C-alpha positions as CSV (number, residue, x, y, z in Angstrom):
1,M,28.7,-35.9,4.7
2,K,29.3,-38.4,7.3
3,L,26.0,-39.5,9.5
4,P,26.3,-40.0,13.3
5,E,25.8,-42.8,14.7
6,L,22.5,-43.9,15.4
7,K,20.9,-46.1,17.3
8,Y,18.8,-48.1,15.4
9,D,16.6,-51.3,16.3
10,E,17.0,-54.7,16.0
11,K,15.2,-54.8,12.4
12,G,17.9,-51.6,11.3
13,L,15.0,-49.0,11.6
14,I,14.6,-45.2,13.4
15,P,11.4,-43.7,14.4
16,A,11.7,-39.8,12.9
17,I,9.7,-38.2,14.5
18,I,8.7,-35.1,11.0
19,Q,7.5,-31.3,13.0
20,D,6.6,-28.2,10.5
21,A,10.1,-26.4,10.6
22,A,7.8,-22.9,10.8
23,D,4.6,-23.6,13.2
24,G,6.7,-26.9,15.5
25,E,2.8,-28.8,14.1
26,V,4.3,-32.9,14.5
27,L,2.9,-33.8,11.1
28,M,3.2,-37.9,11.1
29,M,6.3,-40.8,12.7
30,A,7.7,-42.6,10.1
31,Y,10.2,-45.3,10.6
32,M,14.4,-44.9,8.7
33,N,16.9,-47.0,8.0
34,A,20.7,-45.8,7.8
35,A,19.8,-45.5,3.6
36,S,16.6,-43.8,3.6
37,L,18.6,-41.3,5.8
38,A,21.0,-41.3,3.6
39,K,18.8,-40.4,1.2
40,T,16.8,-38.4,3.0
41,V,19.9,-36.1,3.6
42,E,21.4,-35.8,-0.1
43,S,18.1,-35.2,-0.8
44,G,16.7,-32.1,0.7
45,F,13.0,-34.4,0.8
46,T,12.4,-37.1,3.1
47,H,13.0,-41.1,2.4
48,F,11.1,-43.8,4.9
49,W,11.2,-47.5,5.3
50,S,7.4,-48.6,5.1
51,R,7.0,-51.8,7.4
52,S,4.7,-53.0,5.8
53,R,5.8,-52.8,2.2
54,G,9.6,-53.9,2.6
55,K,10.5,-51.2,0.5
56,F,11.6,-47.9,0.6
57,W,9.3,-44.8,-0.6
58,K,9.4,-40.9,-0.3
59,K,6.8,-38.4,0.9
60,G,4.6,-37.6,-1.3
61,E,6.0,-39.5,-4.5
62,T,2.4,-39.8,-4.9
63,S,0.6,-37.4,-4.0
64,G,3.2,-34.2,-4.7
65,H,2.7,-33.6,-0.9
66,V,6.6,-33.4,-0.7
67,Q,8.5,-33.0,2.8
68,E,11.1,-29.9,1.6
69,V,13.4,-31.0,4.8
70,R,15.4,-27.5,7.2
71,E,16.6,-29.3,9.8
72,I,17.6,-33.3,11.2
73,L,18.1,-33.7,14.7
74,F,18.7,-37.1,17.0
75,D,17.8,-37.4,20.9
76,C,20.1,-36.9,23.3
77,D,20.1,-41.4,23.2
78,R,20.6,-41.8,19.7
79,D,17.6,-43.3,18.9
80,T,14.6,-41.1,17.4
81,L,15.4,-39.1,15.2
82,L,13.5,-35.0,15.0
83,I,13.0,-33.6,11.0
84,K,11.8,-29.8,10.5
85,V,10.3,-29.4,7.5
86,I,8.5,-27.4,5.3
87,Q,5.1,-29.2,4.2
88,R,4.8,-28.4,0.2
89,G,0.6,-29.1,-0.2
90,P,-2.0,-29.4,2.5
91,G,-0.9,-32.2,4.1
92,A,1.2,-35.2,5.6
93,C,-1.1,-38.1,6.0
94,H,-2.6,-40.4,3.5
95,T,-5.9,-39.7,5.5
96,G,-6.2,-36.8,4.1
97,H,-4.8,-34.7,7.1
98,R,-2.7,-31.7,7.5
99,S,-1.8,-33.7,9.8
100,C,-1.3,-37.7,11.2
101,F,-2.1,-37.1,14.7
102,F,-5.9,-36.0,14.2
103,T,-8.3,-38.4,17.0
104,D,-7.4,-37.2,20.8
105,I,-7.7,-39.9,23.7
106,Q,-11.6,-40.5,23.5
107,G,-11.0,-41.8,19.5
108,K,-12.8,-37.9,18.7
109,E,-11.0,-35.6,15.4
110,T,-9.7,-32.8,16.4
111,T,-9.4,-31.1,14.0
112,G,-11.1,-31.4,10.0
113,K,-9.7,-33.0,6.2
114,V,-7.2,-30.2,4.1
115,F,-7.3,-32.7,0.9
116,S,-9.2,-35.2,-0.2
117,E,-8.1,-39.5,-0.6
118,D,-9.9,-40.8,-2.9
119,D,-9.2,-37.5,-5.3
120,V,-5.2,-38.0,-4.5
121,Y,-4.5,-41.3,-4.0
122,G,-8.0,-43.6,-5.7
123,R,-10.8,-45.4,-4.6
124,K,-9.5,-48.5,-3.0
């Protein structure tokens, strides 16, 4: 499949919003480059570019909480992706929450954890 022409930033990255395909909950936001997007399309599971580690990563490669892709959309400016997924495993966030968006603007957690990050990733 030929990928569409998208607008990547000066580092070759594009933001990808990950959304639960069933209930519409926004699970996370991460960055992709052309290679990680191609790998996502090819494999049917989300792959990203880690800006902090400077390498590719498959979501769930450590936790087992993978994201099965159902649909990939891009916005009207072609500079942001929306990827609808089936979240396999209890959560998408490395903190133990289902979504990375669990804190309101005043700093209050709005939802509890759905898994123990210590059990999944080990103590740091």
